[in-house]
Each structure stands twice: as C-alpha cells, then as structure tokens.
C-alpha atoms as one frame of an Amber mdcrd trajectory, in Angstrom:
protein
  14.135  39.897 -34.537  10.508  38.549 -35.387   7.853  41.089 -33.994   4.444
  40.433 -35.514   4.533  36.657 -35.289   2.348  34.539 -34.242   3.532  30.802
 -32.978   0.590  28.591 -34.281  -1.612  26.496 -31.589  -0.084  23.643 -31.166
  -1.242  20.488 -28.945   0.913  19.794 -25.915  -1.065  16.741 -24.174   0.411
  13.021 -24.858  -0.493  10.919 -27.433  -2.222   7.413 -26.485   1.208   5.669
 -28.055   3.685   8.406 -25.774   1.396   7.701 -22.323   2.288   4.375 -23.475
   5.386   3.994 -23.983   6.024   6.026 -20.602   4.334   3.394 -18.866   4.811
   0.035 -19.667   7.655  -0.105 -17.838   6.090   0.298 -14.661   2.528  -1.200
 -15.999   4.941  -4.506 -17.155   6.359  -4.852 -12.925   2.804  -4.242 -11.538
   1.765  -7.096 -13.414   4.636  -9.404 -12.791   3.945  -8.319  -8.778   0.434
  -9.473  -9.501   1.486 -12.779 -10.670   3.803 -13.779  -8.800   2.114 -13.171
  -5.419  -1.064 -15.084  -7.561   1.270 -18.061  -8.421   2.540 -17.969  -4.923
  -1.045 -18.078  -3.186  -1.662 -20.688  -5.078   0.361 -23.271  -4.622   0.780
 -22.568  -1.096  -3.434 -23.049  -0.845  -2.162 -26.454  -3.028   0.411 -28.227
  -0.832  -1.409 -26.877   2.379  -5.174 -27.407   2.132  -6.321 -29.400   4.713
  -3.714 -30.395   6.714  -4.391 -32.167   9.113  -7.839 -32.130   8.543  -9.768
 -35.470   8.951 -12.327 -34.296   6.478  -9.914 -33.875   3.355  -8.712 -36.579
   1.572  -6.086 -35.242  -0.385  -2.158 -36.190   1.092  -2.298 -33.983   3.421
  -5.001 -34.756   5.407  -6.363 -36.796   7.885  -9.385 -38.361   6.383  -8.059
 -42.346   5.880  -7.422 -42.576   9.496 -10.457 -41.371  10.921 -12.455 -43.323
   8.652 -10.491 -46.400   9.687 -11.274 -45.528  13.318 -14.631 -45.325  12.047
 -15.072 -48.215  10.831 -13.429 -49.817  14.963 -16.626 -47.677  16.081 -14.949
 -44.413  17.062 -16.620 -41.690  16.429 -15.061 -38.038  15.138 -15.444 -34.809
  15.263 -14.301 -31.587  14.380 -13.965 -28.801  16.708 -12.395 -25.196  15.577
 -12.811 -22.984  18.798 -11.099 -22.992  22.434 -14.673 -23.333  24.165 -15.371
 -26.695  21.983 -12.709 -28.431  22.775 -12.812 -27.922  26.325 -16.305 -28.882
  26.794 -15.453 -32.558  24.716 -13.003 -33.226  27.350 -13.977 -36.186  28.970
 -12.841 -39.614  30.613 -14.317 -41.557  27.520 -13.152 -39.054  24.874  -9.646
 -38.351  22.946  -9.025 -34.456  22.646  -6.408 -34.358  19.701  -4.841 -31.199
  19.174  -3.509 -30.660  15.245  -1.799 -27.574  15.717  -1.036 -26.521  19.253
   1.479 -23.715  18.521  -1.662 -21.530  17.212  -3.070 -20.928  20.587  -1.820
 -18.226  22.448  -0.326 -18.197  25.721  -3.808 -18.069  27.261  -5.526 -20.666
  25.348  -3.681 -23.337  25.882  -2.973 -22.256  29.607  -7.132 -22.766  29.784
  -6.951 -25.421  27.649  -4.586 -27.376  30.261  -6.471 -26.802  32.979  -9.587
 -28.469  31.302  -7.923 -31.644  30.592  -5.398 -32.023  33.727  -8.355 -33.755
  35.606 -10.707 -35.056  32.818  -9.286 -38.658  32.783  -9.288 -38.825  29.282
  -6.439 -38.628  26.352  -4.908 -34.977  25.018  -2.598 -35.464  21.961  -0.353
 -33.189  20.880   0.732 -33.089  17.645   4.623 -31.196  16.821   4.457 -28.802
  19.640   6.799 -25.941  20.046   9.008 -25.311  22.572   6.459 -23.189  24.461
   3.312 -24.861  23.930   4.335 -28.151  24.761   5.725 -26.718  28.681   1.714
 -25.563  28.827  -0.137 -27.461  27.675   2.473 -30.894  29.284   4.438 -29.059
  32.325   7.220 -31.467  32.504   8.082 -31.812  29.024  10.526 -29.753  27.253
  11.039 -29.541  23.312  14.668 -29.862  22.545  15.833 -27.244  19.878  17.276
 -29.727  17.240  15.349 -31.687  15.646  15.869 -35.963  14.321  17.880 -35.973
  11.394  15.711 -39.545  10.398  11.961 -39.642  10.420  11.197 -43.434  10.491
  12.132 -44.971  14.036  12.300 -47.513  16.314  10.055 -47.670  19.902  12.330
 -48.604  21.665  10.013 -48.555  24.978   8.146 -50.292  26.888   4.851 -49.072
  25.451   2.176 -51.456  24.526   0.933 -49.316  21.688   4.602 -48.337  20.496
   5.787 -51.776  20.622   2.121 -53.945  19.298   3.638 -50.994  16.090   7.131
 -51.497  15.478   8.973 -48.778  13.729   6.950 -45.410  12.689   7.168 -42.355
  11.175   7.650 -40.292  14.347  10.729 -38.364  13.540  10.438 -34.654  14.328
  10.593 -32.389  17.130  12.531 -34.088  20.276  11.895 -34.175  23.504  12.545
 -34.477  27.582  11.057 -35.048  30.423  10.788 -34.964  34.296   8.417 -37.251
  34.640   9.500 -40.645  36.045   6.603 -42.557  35.269   6.560 -41.513  32.190
   7.026 -43.393  28.447   9.641 -41.612  26.055   9.342 -43.940  22.416  10.965
 -43.939  19.487  14.168 -42.176  20.453  16.829 -40.025  17.710  19.814 -39.868
  19.555  18.738 -40.249  22.914  16.113 -37.764  22.826  11.984 -39.215  22.485
  10.356 -38.476  19.692   6.661 -39.566  21.577   6.509 -39.366  25.054   3.462
 -40.504  27.069   2.630 -39.159  30.465   0.170 -40.339  32.647  -2.033 -37.922
  34.440  -1.422 -36.945  38.502  -4.469 -38.912  39.211  -7.184 -41.084  37.420
  -6.756 -42.941  34.307  -5.954 -39.686  31.509  -2.681 -39.308  30.396  -1.142
 -36.581  27.730   0.628 -37.933  24.718   3.152 -35.846  23.082   4.361 -36.720
  19.343   6.784 -35.174  17.696   5.514 -35.422  14.151   2.124 -35.376  12.368
   3.418 -37.835   9.982   1.682 -41.078  11.274  -1.639 -39.224  10.745  -1.244
 -38.030   7.149  -3.022 -39.784   4.081  -0.209 -40.323   1.693   1.876 -41.650
   5.137  -0.701 -43.511   6.494   0.701 -47.373   4.789   3.918 -46.570   5.599
   5.750 -48.585   8.338   3.579 -48.996  11.479   2.008 -45.692  10.760  -1.754
 -47.083  10.671  -0.989 -49.046  13.613   0.147 -46.367  16.011  -1.760 -43.765
  15.351  -4.860 -45.661  15.540  -4.172 -47.363  19.241  -3.388 -43.923  19.916
  -6.253 -42.529  18.752  -8.619 -45.543  19.181  -8.092 -45.653  23.148 -11.827
 -43.989  23.608 -14.902 -44.324  22.037 -14.681 -40.811  20.710 -12.083 -38.319
  18.745 -12.543 -34.880  18.970 -10.036 -33.476  16.581  -9.089 -29.681  17.190
  -8.224 -27.535  14.597  -7.402 -24.161  16.053  -8.799 -21.227  14.047  -7.288
 -17.624  13.807 -11.000 -16.364  13.907 -11.545 -17.841  17.514 -13.340 -14.895
  19.732 -10.609 -16.446  22.803  -7.766 -15.769  20.708  -8.397 -12.002  21.287
  -7.827 -11.878  24.756  -4.494 -10.548  24.418  -3.721  -6.764  23.125  -1.838
  -7.002  19.657  -0.638  -4.610  17.738  -1.156  -3.425  13.776   1.557  -5.110
  12.522   1.308  -8.570  15.064  -2.244  -8.607  13.255  -0.518  -8.343   9.252
   0.620 -11.996   7.722   4.416 -11.255   6.937   4.081 -12.186   3.582   2.186
  -9.060   3.440   4.998  -7.043   4.821   7.549  -8.101   2.468   5.175  -7.725
  -0.476   4.319  -4.086   0.608   8.687  -3.832   0.783   8.972  -5.359  -2.385
   6.341  -2.831  -4.093   8.306   0.548  -2.156  11.646  -1.507  -3.963   9.957
  -1.531  -6.847   8.750   2.354  -7.219  11.635   3.554  -6.256  13.251   1.892
  -8.997  10.788   3.251 -11.386  11.083   6.488  -9.981  14.755   6.690 -10.529
  14.512   5.361 -13.870  11.769   7.937 -15.030  13.580  10.763 -13.256  15.399
  13.408 -15.112  19.348  12.781 -15.201  21.425  14.957 -13.178  24.780  16.954
 -14.337  25.401  18.786 -17.670  24.320  18.309 -20.899  26.833  17.295 -23.643
  27.241  19.414 -26.242  27.485  17.712 -29.859  27.208  18.309 -33.126  24.168
  18.751 -35.189  24.637  16.134 -38.210  23.093  18.814 -40.869  22.624  23.259
 -40.528  19.521  23.727 -39.270  18.070  27.800 -40.485  17.992  29.912 -37.625
  14.092  30.024 -37.895  13.417  26.983 -37.219  15.249  27.253 -34.076  14.022
  30.738 -33.165  10.213  28.456 -33.898  11.476  25.179 -31.584  12.679  27.444
 -28.765   9.445  29.045 -28.873   7.482  25.993 -28.789   9.435  25.091 -26.348
   8.857  28.048 -24.282   5.123  27.817 -24.795   4.566  24.039 -23.345   6.168
  25.398 -20.388   5.153  28.612 -19.919   8.258  29.779 -19.442   7.170  33.469
 -20.333   9.799  34.803 -18.330  12.645  33.391 -19.598  11.140  34.390 -23.250
  10.339  38.058 -22.172  14.209  38.346 -20.300  15.975  36.994 -23.748  14.143
  38.798 -26.204  14.941  42.471 -23.618  18.987  41.096 -23.246  18.991  40.903
 -27.390  17.392  44.081 -27.632  19.731  45.797 -24.835  22.645  44.259 -26.614
  21.824  45.759 -29.800  20.428  49.107 -28.683  24.025  49.440 -26.516  26.369
  49.902 -29.937  23.915  52.658 -31.513  23.669  55.164 -28.748  27.501  54.419
 -27.581  27.198  52.310 -24.730  29.715  49.722 -24.692  28.095  46.372 -25.519
  30.139  45.101 -21.837  27.785  47.170 -19.839  24.203  46.877 -22.058  23.035
  45.196 -19.196  23.532  47.734 -16.386  20.801  50.401 -16.154  22.961  52.946
 -14.634  24.655  53.163 -17.809  22.273  52.125 -20.441  19.291  53.465 -19.804
  20.743  57.610 -19.832  22.144  57.394 -22.878  18.977  56.087 -24.670  17.141
  59.072 -22.904  19.456  61.316 -23.781  18.771  60.541 -27.644  15.264  59.645
 -27.857  14.524  62.156 -24.775  11.654  60.042 -23.658  10.937  59.279 -19.787
  13.467  57.168 -17.945  10.772  55.437 -15.973   9.061  53.939 -19.081  12.363
  53.113 -20.969  13.383  51.272 -17.009  10.237  49.119 -17.411  10.382  47.950
 -21.063  13.960  46.920 -20.761  14.784  46.009 -17.405  10.738  45.263 -16.267
   9.085  42.504 -14.394   8.064  39.413 -16.552   4.660  39.696 -18.613   1.833
  38.028 -16.771   0.032  36.155 -19.878   0.975  35.549 -23.687  -0.833  38.798
 -24.919   1.621  40.969 -22.436   4.423  38.911 -24.287   3.189  39.706 -27.402
   3.013  43.676 -26.674   6.735  43.626 -24.874   8.146  42.382 -28.659   6.147
  45.174 -30.462   7.356  47.534 -27.938  11.377  46.127 -28.567  10.488  46.085
 -31.938   9.277  49.806 -32.138  11.819  50.919 -29.792  14.950  49.365 -31.556
  14.055  51.409 -34.779  13.413  54.717 -33.407  16.657  54.505 -31.774  18.188
  53.445 -35.308  16.032  56.693 -36.929  17.953  59.271 -38.605
C-alpha cells in the first residue's frame, strides 16, 4: 500500500480532437437534414413559383393568355383578397378564381353571395368537392379524375365547339341543372360545365384542369381558343389568386397544428428520430464487461496508478476509500487472529484490534468502517492513518 504518494494533477477536459470525434456523427446528420430541407424547398419553389399567375412568364404561369387578352382589349387585374374579388364582381367583369380550394367555407359562401346576381361570369379552376358545391350549387365533383388530358367537346356550347379538342382533363363534374352545358366528357362525366345564372346574363364556368391557361400548354390543341373565349367574354378580367394572408380567412378558429405546414411536422418527426438514433448510438452499452487476457504483462504500480486516475477523474472518493479500507481489513484480520472471512464484520475485527492495541474501539470503527471522506485531503489523511495502523499492529 502506498502511503505518501501524491497522484500528479492531470487535465480531464476533452481536447478539440476528442470533441470533434465524439460529435462529428451528430453534426453530419444535422448538416444532411438541413441540406435536404433546403434542396426540397428550392425544388418546390422552382417548380411551383407563379402557378396560374398572369404576371408570371414561367411554364406554370399564365402571362401568355393575359397578353393575348390585352391585344383583344380585355384588361386583366390581379387581386389577392376576398374583399377585392367581391367588389370587382359585375356585369362587365369575368372573375376567375385560380385556386378555389384555398378559400375557407366562410370565404366561399361570401364570394358566392357576391357573384350569384352580379350578371358577370365566374370561372372556377379545378374546384374540389366541397369548394364547387358552395361556389356553384348544383354541381358535384367526382372522386375519380379523368384518365386523359386531351378531350373533345361533345356539347352545344359555342366556345367549346369553336375551340375543338382541348386539355381540360382533370376533375370530372356532374350537375343537376337541366340548362347547363356539360362539355369535354371523360367516361360520360364532364370536365367543363357552364351553369347559367338563375336570372340575368351571368353564368358560372367550372373548369376541371388549369392546363388551358398555362404558358407551356397554351399553344397545344384548342387551348388558346377556349381560354380566350372563356376569359374574354367581358371587357374586364379579374384574376383572383387567394392568399393565406387574407384577413377574411381568420373568421374561423384554427388550432396551432392547423396553422403549421405539414412539411414542418414531418421535419420535426425526422429530427426527433435522428436525435433518438444519435442518443442510442452514443449511449452507454448495457450488459457485463467481457473479460479478455491482456497481450502484455502490466506492472502492479501502473495498474494502481491507472485506477487512481480513473477514480480521480470520476471524483469517486467513496470507492477509493472503500477499496483502501477493505484491503486494510483483509491484511489486519490474520494479524489479530480473526479469519479472513470475518475481516469485514465489525463485531469480529474491532474487539480483536482493541485488545491488541489497547485503543479506542470507536476510533477504530470510524477509521475502518466510517463514512467516505469529503475531499481529497481527507482521503490522503485516511490513507496515512490506515498505513500507520497496519504498522502499529505489525510492530512486535
């Protein structure tokens, strides 16, 4: 047993290399997730920028049809709020609703109330089931969409007959209005329906797909002819692009999860899974240690010093003190006539030590079975006292 040896101070702070080795996997996972999110955002932004926007010249925009209408004396104005769209409804105006499904039920009902008796034309582009029922009562969307994009008119509507085949294939509709024009059928269901107003000269046109309005499809089939006739029947065209920032959409109470985009929820789930996998990867392994033979012989002094460094790094003064006391009791027991099997029993060891040393049993109990030391100085003092006790017992 070493008594006066002092363990040299060693820095336990991890180096920069160690920190990088431990965290590089997590950093790489976070970088890959961020790169993937940015790539997806860029791709989606590039593909969907300016959809059905008459100011956009990209492939999904509608600037070409707006310019052709301007050449024919039809003015085009873009609005993004419900109030502007309702105010624009009139006898000499065509109101085109680009994405009806973005409107809330309350907004759809208000818009329908403004356009029903205006005497103008309302065009709904690819309106879904709930949207078309509010904006064009009596028209129902079929759950199955058209299998073909290019269809023939097969109806008596003058605009459709002059345009011929066009890319209207998309959502299919049925109507209960007997005076409605059902055109461009796909499996007997129309992809374009014109419903005359109950009174006056107004009407509502439901279009199953936006293809005839897009820049890259306008010059195909009879798309340009059909688009110009439908949108150019009045001198003014109001192009309504519903916006999520429209204050009229706040009339309905929505929860926090309704306001979050679905992509963020999936992203949060992916981050949670990545964090769980990283925690499992870096966590301590469960189960007993597997013993193995050392390839070389290690000196006892090196083993003692290595264990001492581990105890110091972990501030395990209680374990170090317990090891010192256990070893001292094991060596003292045979010297006072106590079996080694009873060396750790105070009732057997302490009376034998007191009888030989004529000392205080309470002091011996505190020394051999007492609480762990509170600091390093107390641990060193305990080592010195145990060493002195052993020398005294061995003294003849």
